[in-house]
N, C-alpha and C positions, 0 to 999 in steps of 0.2 A: 760461716754465713751461707755457703753453698748447701751444707747439710740441712740447715734450718729451712731453706727454700724448698729443698727436695722433700722435706718431711711435712709440708703443708697438707692439711687434711682436705679432702674433696669439698667439704662444706665451706671452708675458708676460700678455697679457689673459686667456688661457685659465687660466693658473696662478692669476691673481688671483681668477677666478670659482670655481675649484676650492677655494681656501682659504676663500673666503666661504661656500660651501655646506658645506664641512667644519665650519666654525665654527658655522654655523646648525644643522646636523644635531646636532653635539655639544651645543650649548646646549639645543636642544629635547629631546635625549636626557636631559640632566641634569634638566630640568624634569619630564619624564615619569617619570624614576626617583624624584624627590622625591615626585611625586604618587602613584606606586604605593606608595612606602614609607609615606606618610601613610595611604592607604587600608588597607594591610596592618596598620599600627600600630593604627589605629582598630578594625579587625576583630578583631585580637588582643586589644585592650583590652576590647572588648565581650564577646568569648568568655571572657576572664578574669573579668570582672564576673559574667557568667552562671554560670560555674563556681563562683565564690565564693558567690553568692547561693544556688545549689543546695546547696552544702555547708552553709551556715548553716541553710537550710530543712530539710535532711536531719537535721542535728544536733538541731534543735528538735523535729522529728517523732520522732526516736529518744528524746529526753528525755521527751516527752509519753507515748509508749508505755511507757517505763520507769515513769513515775509511775502510769499507768493499771494496769500490771501489779502495782505495789506496793500500790495501793489495792485491787485485786481480791484479792490474797493476804491483806491485812489483813481485808477483809470476809469472806472465806471462813473465816478463823480465828476470827472473832468469833461466838460462839454465845450471847451474852446477848440474849434476846428470844424472842418466841413465833412461832407459825406464822400468826397473824393479828394485825392491829393491836390488836384488843380484848384479846387475850391478853398482848401486850407491855405495854399500859397497865396491866392488872391487876397484872402483875409489878412494875411501877414503883410503883404505889400501895402494894402490900404491903411493898416494901422501905423506902419512906419511912415507913410506919406503924411499922415496927420500928426506925426510926432508923438504918438501914443506908444512909446516903447514898452511900457508895462504890459499893455494889451498884446503887442506884437510878440513879446517873449512867451506869453501864455500859449501860443500855438506850437511851441516846442514840447517835446516829451519832458516829463517832470524833472529829471536829473539835469537837464540842459537849460532850463528856463532862467535860472539865476545867471548862468554864464552868458547867455544871449543878451540879457538885459544889460549887463556890464559892457559887453562888446558894443552894443548900440550906443550907450551913453558915452563911451570913450572914443567913438568914431567921429571923424570930421564930416561935416555935412556933404562935402563933395564926394567923399568915399561912400557914404550911405546912398547917395544918388546914383553913383556908378554901379553899385551892387543891385539896386532896384532895376536899373536898365537891363542888367544881365538876367535877372530873375523873370522879367517880362518875356524873355526870349527862350527860356527853357521849355522843352517838350517832354511829355511822358515817354518813358522807355517801354517798348513792347517786350516784356520779359519772355513771353512765349516764343517770339521771333528769335531772341537771343539764344534760347535753349535749342531751338531748331538749328541755328548756325553752329552751335557747339556740337550737336549730333553729327552734322555733315562733316565737321572737321575730325571728330572722333572716328567715324566710320571709314574715313580715308586713311587714317593712321593705324587703326586697329581693326581686327575682325570682331564684329558685334552681331549677336543674334537678336538683340533687343530692337523692337521696332521704334521708329521715330516717335510715334504717339505715346508708347509706353515710357520711353526715355524722358520725354518732355514732362509727362504727367508725374513720373517718379521724382524727378529733381524739383519740380514745382512744389511738390508736397514736402520734400526733405528740407528745402531751403525756405519754407514758409512764405512763398511768394504771394500767397493770398493775403498776407498781412504786411507785405512790404511793397514799396514802390520807389521808383527813381525818376527824376526829371533831369535832363542835361542839355547842354548846348556847347558849341565850340566857337570861341571868339578870338580872333588874332592868333590862331594856332594853339590857344589854351583851352583845356576842358573845364567846364563848370558844371557842377551837379548839385542836386538837392535830394536827400533821402528821406523817406517817410515810413512811419509805422502805423498800422491800424490798431486802434484800441478795441477792447472787447465790446464797447458800446457803439462800435461802427464809426467812430470819429477818427479821422486821419490826423496824425501829429507829425511835425517836422522833427527829424533826428539831427540833421546837420545840413548846413549850407556851405 
């Protein structure tokens, strides 16, 4: 056997080397192809997931915009209320005094109207009268003054470079105080309050009593 191997002709040796290199190149080519396919597949999968996530996010955004538009249209069509929080509250009090609970509930924001109607219908007359007496005593809260007090407290506890005017203006906008209002009073040591929301048609609605 050793003699036969030693006596291989140069041509056969060369052919053997050629086959070996062809096999090696082919094998490496297969590995490279598989590697490329894996990379391409992973890239394609990532692209698909990104596309799918974007579609879900886009659909959610469209749904939110649809809900917002519907809320806006309902708010614009709702004319039950006054041009000030005080006026809306007075309308509510007058409706309750007349026993028109259906009308009184309409001075609340949309989501709370049914709840308020049930509350009024299920309340005893003496309880309704008691609440009305409290509502006649509530006063509008000066939100600017509250923010100014907050500023004074903050500046005592922390070092602040922001001016009082900027501080009040910034928080007033952040908290949408131009669209919110509060009325409150204290009776027998208890705090009573009414919160309001301004609709886009400039009508003030009651959120909660």
